[in-house]
N, C-alpha and C positions, 0 to 999 in steps of 0.2 A: 507662962508666969504673965503672959500677958492677956490669957483667954479670959479670964474674968473678969479684970479692968474692960477688955470690951465688949462683952457679955454687958456688964453695968453699964457702960457710958450708951450702948444701944438701948436697952429700955429706959435711961434718963431723957434721952434723949427723941424719943418716938413721938411726944407730945409736939416739941416744935421742929423738926425736922422734914417727919411725914406723915403727913395728911391722909385722913380718909377720905379717899375718892370716890370709888366705887360702893355703894352699901347695898342696904334690901330695898330702899326709897329710890334706887336709878343712880345716874352718876354728879356728883356733888360737881357741879363747874357750868359755865353759862356755854349757853346754845354755839358761839366761835369756840371758845375752847375745845369742846368734844370734839363736834368738826374738825380742827385741826389733831385733835388724838385722832381721828377716826380717818383723815388723809394718811398720818405720820405709821400710824398702824397695819395701813394696807401697803404703804409702800415698803418696811420693814417686811412683811412679809412676800409681797413681789423682789424684793434683793433675796432673800432665803431661798424660794424659787429660783432664782436665777442662780447662784452660788452652788447649790446644789443642782441643779441639771450640770456646767459645768464638771462638776467635781466627778457626775456620773458618766460623762462624755469623758473623762479625760481615764479613770479609770478602763472604761470598755476599749479605750484606745490603745493603754497597756496592755489591755488581753489582747488582741488584735496584731500585735506588735510581736507577744508573745508567741506565739501560734506561729507567725512567720517564720519567726525565728526558728522553733522545731524544726517546721517543714524545709530552711533551709541549710539544716547542719543535720 
């Protein structure tokens, strides 16, 4: 029941809340804003890579522990 209301609200508020920043003419922001965006984007990619490697390390440790438990039993 709320889906049509949400859909309509998003369509009506598009021009007020969500400006188009990246167009075919490039980014529509000042140089300092674009620099801040690039630094933030690089930081988020770094955070993703770190969290992903921690997750994979945890999975490898779990696999090693499982192998060790099988050897003990």
